[in-house]
Kinemage of the C-alpha trace (Angstrom):
@kinemage 1
@onewidth
@group {chain A} dominant
@subgroup {mainchain}
@vectorlist {calphas} color= white
{ca met a 1} P 82.501 -20.369 2.200
{ca lys a 2} L 86.356 -19.636 3.141
{ca lys a 3} L 86.797 -22.138 1.524
{ca phe a 4} L 85.243 -21.793 -1.808
{ca phe a 5} L 86.680 -17.848 -1.937
{ca leu a 6} L 90.272 -19.330 -0.543
{ca ile a 7} L 90.032 -22.203 -3.871
{ca thr a 8} L 88.904 -18.816 -6.003
{ca ala a 9} L 91.276 -16.370 -5.439
{ca thr a 10} L 94.227 -19.099 -5.635
{ca ala a 11} L 92.813 -20.319 -9.343
{ca phe a 12} L 92.602 -16.612 -10.460
{ca gly a 13} L 95.985 -15.923 -9.108
{ca leu a 14} L 97.634 -18.831 -11.129
{ca phe a 15} L 95.167 -18.036 -13.914
{ca ala a 16} L 96.548 -14.075 -13.971
{ca gln a 17} L 100.535 -15.753 -12.956
{ca ala a 18} L 100.244 -18.138 -16.852
{ca gln a 19} L 99.120 -15.482 -18.812
{ca thr a 20} L 101.192 -14.342 -21.860
{ca lys a 21} L 102.872 -10.774 -22.118
{ca glu a 22} L 105.854 -10.697 -23.634
{ca gly a 23} L 106.907 -13.064 -26.675
{ca lys a 24} L 107.013 -12.978 -30.821
{ca val a 25} L 104.666 -13.768 -33.597
{ca val a 26} L 104.947 -13.836 -37.165
{ca tyr a 27} L 102.245 -11.991 -39.017
{ca glu a 28} L 101.289 -13.669 -43.154
{ca arg a 29} L 99.615 -10.176 -44.943
{ca thr a 30} L 98.085 -10.433 -48.342
{ca val a 31} L 96.671 -7.610 -50.360
{ca gln a 32} L 94.228 -7.929 -53.312
{ca leu a 33} L 95.267 -6.482 -56.558
{ca ser a 34} L 93.130 -7.452 -58.729
{ca asn a 35} L 90.666 -4.464 -58.765
{ca leu a 36} L 93.870 -1.816 -58.321
{ca arg a 37} L 92.703 0.835 -60.718
{ca leu a 38} L 95.806 3.546 -61.010
{ca gly a 39} L 94.347 7.016 -61.397
{ca gly a 40} L 90.705 5.548 -61.058
{ca gly a 41} L 90.459 4.881 -64.688
{ca asn a 42} L 91.481 7.915 -65.664
{ca leu a 43} L 94.995 6.163 -67.304
{ca pro a 44} L 94.881 5.711 -70.800
{ca pro a 45} L 93.060 2.377 -71.965
{ca glu a 46} L 96.017 1.135 -73.265
{ca ile a 47} L 97.506 1.293 -70.155
{ca gln a 48} L 94.498 0.340 -67.597
{ca ala a 49} L 94.930 -2.967 -70.202
{ca gln a 50} L 98.173 -3.914 -69.735
{ca met a 51} L 97.766 -3.547 -65.983
{ca ala a 52} L 96.317 -7.318 -66.254
{ca asn a 53} L 99.434 -8.270 -65.878
{ca leu a 54} L 99.602 -7.505 -62.473
{ca pro a 55} L 99.325 -10.627 -60.018
{ca lys a 56} L 96.054 -10.444 -58.080
{ca ser a 57} L 97.563 -10.669 -54.891
{ca arg a 58} L 100.965 -10.107 -53.104
{ca thr a 59} L 101.329 -11.974 -50.118
{ca asp a 60} L 104.324 -11.277 -47.311
{ca gln a 61} L 105.123 -11.669 -43.734
{ca phe a 62} L 106.151 -9.818 -41.193
{ca glu a 63} L 107.026 -10.325 -37.036
{ca leu a 64} L 106.544 -8.687 -34.231
{ca leu a 65} L 108.447 -8.985 -31.131
{ca phe a 66} L 106.823 -7.175 -27.646
{ca thr a 67} L 107.014 -6.807 -24.102
{ca pro a 68} L 104.282 -5.174 -21.566
{ca glu a 69} L 106.144 -1.808 -22.393
{ca his a 70} L 106.653 -2.003 -26.058
{ca ser a 71} L 107.203 -3.655 -28.982
{ca leu a 72} L 109.016 -3.764 -32.474
{ca tyr a 73} L 106.717 -4.490 -35.597
{ca gln a 74} L 108.902 -5.414 -38.801
{ca phe a 75} L 108.787 -7.252 -42.437
{ca leu a 76} L 110.811 -10.969 -42.621
{ca pro a 77} L 112.865 -11.259 -44.897
{ca asn a 78} L 112.364 -14.262 -46.875
{ca ala a 79} L 115.274 -15.977 -49.197
{ca ala a 80} L 113.183 -17.777 -51.490
{ca asp a 81} L 111.099 -14.488 -53.351
{ca asp a 82} L 112.865 -10.416 -53.881
{ca gly a 83} L 113.254 -9.391 -50.400
{ca gly a 84} L 109.643 -7.253 -50.949
{ca asn a 85} L 109.842 -5.658 -54.329
{ca gln a 86} L 108.583 -6.777 -57.458
{ca thr a 87} L 108.532 -4.734 -60.654
{ca phe a 88} L 105.637 -5.039 -62.965
{ca ala a 89} L 105.612 -2.791 -67.007
{ca ala a 90} L 102.121 -1.818 -67.792
{ca gly a 91} L 101.758 0.428 -70.987
{ca gly a 92} L 105.082 2.565 -70.991
{ca met a 93} L 104.992 2.150 -66.887
{ca met a 94} L 106.998 0.321 -64.323
{ca ile a 95} L 105.187 -0.442 -61.605
{ca gln a 96} L 107.025 -0.784 -58.516
{ca met a 97} L 105.696 -3.258 -55.527
{ca arg a 98} L 107.325 -2.495 -52.299
{ca gly a 99} L 105.742 -5.571 -49.753
{ca gly a 100} L 106.779 -3.445 -46.620
{ca gln a 101} L 110.193 -3.756 -45.865
{ca asn a 102} L 111.027 -0.458 -46.486
{ca thr a 103} L 108.661 0.743 -42.995
{ca thr a 104} L 110.339 -0.620 -39.201
{ca thr a 105} L 107.905 0.430 -36.467
{ca tyr a 106} L 108.186 0.848 -32.633
{ca val a 107} L 105.565 1.822 -30.170
{ca asp a 108} L 106.216 3.143 -26.728
{ca phe a 109} L 102.753 1.670 -25.079
{ca ala a 110} L 103.465 4.001 -21.961
{ca arg a 111} L 104.155 6.963 -23.753
{ca ala a 112} L 101.316 6.374 -25.789
{ca thr a 113} L 104.089 7.649 -29.141
{ca gln a 114} L 104.514 5.642 -32.408
{ca ile a 115} L 108.337 5.671 -34.251
{ca asp a 116} L 108.569 4.647 -37.631
{ca gln a 117} L 111.728 4.428 -39.679
{ca arg a 118} L 110.446 4.797 -42.982
{ca glu a 119} L 112.994 4.725 -47.199
{ca ile a 120} L 111.449 6.865 -49.638
{ca met a 121} L 113.450 6.832 -52.734
{ca asp a 122} L 116.535 5.540 -51.186
{ca lys a 123} L 116.602 8.108 -48.061
{ca ser a 124} L 116.184 7.072 -44.516
{ca phe a 125} L 114.032 8.346 -41.525
{ca val a 126} L 113.355 8.352 -38.495
{ca val a 127} L 109.156 9.451 -37.980
{ca thr a 128} L 107.673 10.538 -34.670
{ca asp a 129} L 104.149 10.597 -33.989
{ca thr a 130} L 101.418 9.812 -31.134
{ca leu a 131} L 99.103 6.817 -30.864
{ca thr a 132} L 95.725 8.381 -32.853
{ca lys a 133} L 93.506 5.586 -31.563
{ca leu a 134} L 90.019 5.145 -33.311
{ca gln a 135} L 86.687 4.219 -32.140
{ca trp a 136} L 86.560 0.587 -31.618
{ca lys a 137} L 83.080 -0.851 -30.826
{ca leu a 138} L 83.969 -4.116 -28.965
{ca ser a 139} L 81.879 -7.166 -29.305
{ca glu a 140} L 80.847 -10.332 -28.068
{ca glu a 141} L 81.772 -12.300 -30.776
{ca thr a 142} L 85.103 -14.725 -30.526
{ca lys a 143} L 86.840 -17.180 -32.875
{ca pro a 144} L 89.799 -19.497 -32.442
{ca val a 145} L 93.345 -17.998 -33.608
{ca leu a 146} L 96.362 -20.285 -33.760
{ca asn a 147} L 95.804 -21.312 -29.515
{ca phe a 148} L 94.173 -18.334 -28.910
{ca thr a 149} L 90.293 -16.907 -28.382
{ca ala a 150} L 90.295 -13.901 -30.398
{ca his a 151} L 87.486 -11.184 -30.026
{ca lys a 152} L 86.491 -9.125 -32.587
{ca ala a 153} L 86.468 -5.634 -32.815
{ca thr a 154} L 86.006 -3.023 -35.398
{ca ala a 155} L 86.396 0.714 -36.406
{ca thr a 156} L 85.891 2.761 -39.585
{ca thr a 157} L 89.361 4.566 -40.384
{ca ile a 158} L 90.032 7.675 -42.612
{ca asn a 159} L 93.047 8.129 -44.250
{ca gln a 160} L 95.089 9.994 -47.339
{ca arg a 161} L 96.576 8.296 -49.859
{ca pro a 162} L 98.197 8.766 -53.645
{ca arg a 163} L 95.948 8.289 -57.012
{ca met a 164} L 97.886 8.926 -60.047
{ca thr a 165} L 96.349 10.114 -63.053
{ca met a 166} L 97.300 10.899 -66.582
{ca glu a 167} L 96.432 14.516 -68.133
{ca asn a 168} L 97.993 15.639 -71.788
{ca gly a 169} L 100.488 12.921 -71.641
{ca gln a 170} L 101.518 13.601 -68.521
{ca met a 171} L 101.088 11.633 -64.823
{ca lys a 172} L 99.717 13.792 -61.618
{ca arg a 173} L 99.521 12.876 -58.784
{ca glu a 174} L 96.844 14.106 -55.490
{ca met a 175} L 96.367 13.042 -52.150
{ca val a 176} L 92.114 11.611 -52.320
{ca ala a 177} L 90.701 10.605 -48.384
{ca asp a 178} L 90.370 6.928 -48.482
{ca thr a 179} L 87.896 5.641 -45.861
{ca ala a 180} L 88.086 2.068 -45.222
{ca lys a 181} L 85.945 -0.588 -42.662
{ca val a 182} L 88.950 -2.173 -40.002
{ca ile a 183} L 88.077 -6.033 -38.411
{ca ala a 184} L 90.267 -6.649 -35.604
{ca trp a 185} L 90.835 -9.883 -33.672
{ca tyr a 186} L 92.066 -9.960 -30.411
{ca thr a 187} L 92.985 -12.372 -27.207
{ca thr a 188} L 92.690 -10.531 -23.625
{ca glu a 189} L 95.108 -14.066 -23.266
{ca val a 190} L 97.901 -12.377 -24.070
{ca pro a 191} L 97.274 -9.075 -22.161
{ca val a 192} L 99.109 -6.880 -23.995
{ca pro a 193} L 97.743 -3.939 -26.602
{ca ala a 194} L 100.483 -5.143 -29.380
{ca gly a 195} L 99.854 -5.523 -33.066
{ca pro a 196} L 100.270 -4.632 -36.797
{ca asn a 197} L 98.934 -1.117 -37.497
{ca tyr a 198} L 96.857 -0.936 -34.772
{ca ala a 199} L 99.258 -1.361 -31.739
{ca gly a 200} L 97.862 0.502 -28.117
{ca gln a 201} L 94.554 0.451 -28.939
{ca leu a 202} L 92.409 -2.713 -28.025
{ca pro a 203} L 92.958 -4.424 -25.085
{ca gly a 204} L 94.969 -7.681 -26.184
{ca leu a 205} L 97.247 -8.529 -28.893
{ca ile a 206} L 95.785 -8.293 -32.182
{ca leu a 207} L 96.072 -11.417 -34.034
{ca glu a 208} L 94.225 -11.158 -37.301
{ca leu a 209} L 93.407 -7.555 -39.225
{ca asp a 210} L 90.683 -7.405 -42.409
{ca val a 211} L 91.273 -3.699 -44.024
{ca asn a 212} L 87.756 -2.655 -46.601
{ca asn a 213} L 86.546 -6.079 -47.045
{ca gly a 214} L 89.205 -8.188 -47.257
{ca gln a 215} L 91.545 -5.819 -49.399
{ca ser a 216} L 94.336 -6.563 -46.918
{ca val a 217} L 94.219 -9.456 -44.267
{ca thr a 218} L 97.246 -9.672 -41.655
{ca lys a 219} L 96.669 -13.091 -39.810
{ca ala a 220} L 99.099 -14.353 -37.178
{ca ile a 221} L 100.418 -17.548 -38.366
{ca glu a 222} L 103.072 -18.783 -35.661
{ca phe a 223} L 103.148 -17.057 -31.873
{ca ser a 224} L 105.786 -17.911 -29.037
{ca pro a 225} L 105.873 -16.816 -25.921
{ca lys a 226} L 109.572 -16.139 -25.814
{ca val a 227} L 111.458 -13.202 -26.867
{ca asp a 228} L 114.722 -11.182 -26.596
{ca pro a 229} L 114.065 -7.730 -25.082
{ca lys a 230} L 117.242 -6.550 -26.502
{ca lys a 231} L 116.096 -6.629 -29.945
{ca ile a 232} L 112.733 -3.896 -29.854
{ca lys a 233} L 114.638 -1.093 -29.792
{ca val a 234} L 113.920 1.753 -31.258
{ca pro a 235} L 114.819 2.813 -34.954
{ca asn a 236} L 117.740 5.208 -35.655
{ca asp a 237} L 118.958 5.557 -39.219
{ca gly a 238} L 117.547 8.392 -41.128
{ca lys a 239} L 116.928 11.806 -40.426
{ca lys a 240} L 114.721 12.352 -37.491
{ca leu a 241} L 111.249 14.349 -37.960
{ca thr a 242} L 107.969 14.963 -36.679
{ca ala a 243} L 104.945 12.944 -38.328
{ca ala a 244} L 103.543 16.406 -39.988
{ca glu a 245} L 107.367 17.032 -40.895
{ca phe a 246} L 107.783 13.729 -42.909
{ca gly a 247} L 104.476 14.504 -44.625
{ca lys a 248} L 105.946 17.954 -45.943
{ca glu a 249} L 108.781 15.867 -46.440
{ca arg a 250} L 107.490 13.593 -48.391
{ca glu a 251} L 105.592 16.057 -50.918
{ca lys a 252} L 108.397 17.527 -51.339
{ca met a 253} L 110.737 14.588 -53.273
{ca met a 254} L 107.123 13.320 -54.841
{ca glu a 255} L 106.870 16.810 -56.340
{ca glu a 256} L 110.735 17.036 -57.324
{ca met a 257} L 110.250 13.506 -58.488
{ca gln a 258} L 107.526 14.276 -60.540
{ca lys a 259} L 109.384 17.280 -61.922
{ca asn a 260} L 112.155 14.883 -63.584
{ca met a 261} L 110.134 11.938 -64.361
{ca pro a 262} L 110.276 10.891 -68.001
{ca gln a 263} L 107.689 9.965 -70.430
{ca gly a 264} L 108.145 6.306 -69.200
{ca ala a 265} L 106.889 6.401 -65.622
{ca arg a 266} L 107.873 4.666 -62.052
{ca phe a 267} L 105.067 4.031 -60.243
{ca arg a 268} L 105.833 2.965 -56.159
{ca met a 269} L 103.413 1.254 -54.656
{ca gln a 270} L 104.261 0.336 -50.554
């Protein structure tokens, strides 16, 4: 019995030591745009018809750097594409889609804080907030992602999103509640709560995310157990605000933009 215990304890120790606790992950995110309706169908028919000019989906890549203490998630430029921006004309409106290059997210796991560097209308902001955890339901269901065994977790998120409408020839913007189902696949083989969007919330690295039944799917496509910790830096380029202050600042900027908006409106999707 003593020999058996010794062997088991030794094996467990080797397993724990072999676990990866830092690294770099490349994710690919695909967002479905085919069911996009600005204003929920409240725009003139000619504009809705021209929305068919939009691509059915958009795919971008992101990079995650992490250690047991913190992580950095950011847009990964591709020299072969547009650098994250695409612009389309639809019924007199210029619709600009931004792939996510305007946001960098730093997370401190011990302090449960998140610091975002955001860009709005060519102005930079550094936004600090506490991590708000969703009510996750962990499942016994698993599947392979890359070379890891991923476990399933589900949750529901309620956010506010802008909705654009047209009334009497004038573009109007309002915030509406947006409820979505989130499915996350995480691995305990990398026991660090890092990942895209929901870092600090699950008992392992998030390898895949499905939001709103495939509306947005983010999946790890590359993993490396090596990372330069010096590259995981707190963003500091921009006006420093709390999340509440940033919300007010953003609304003020959007209202100002709306007042100055010409007949040919410009709308940004981020």
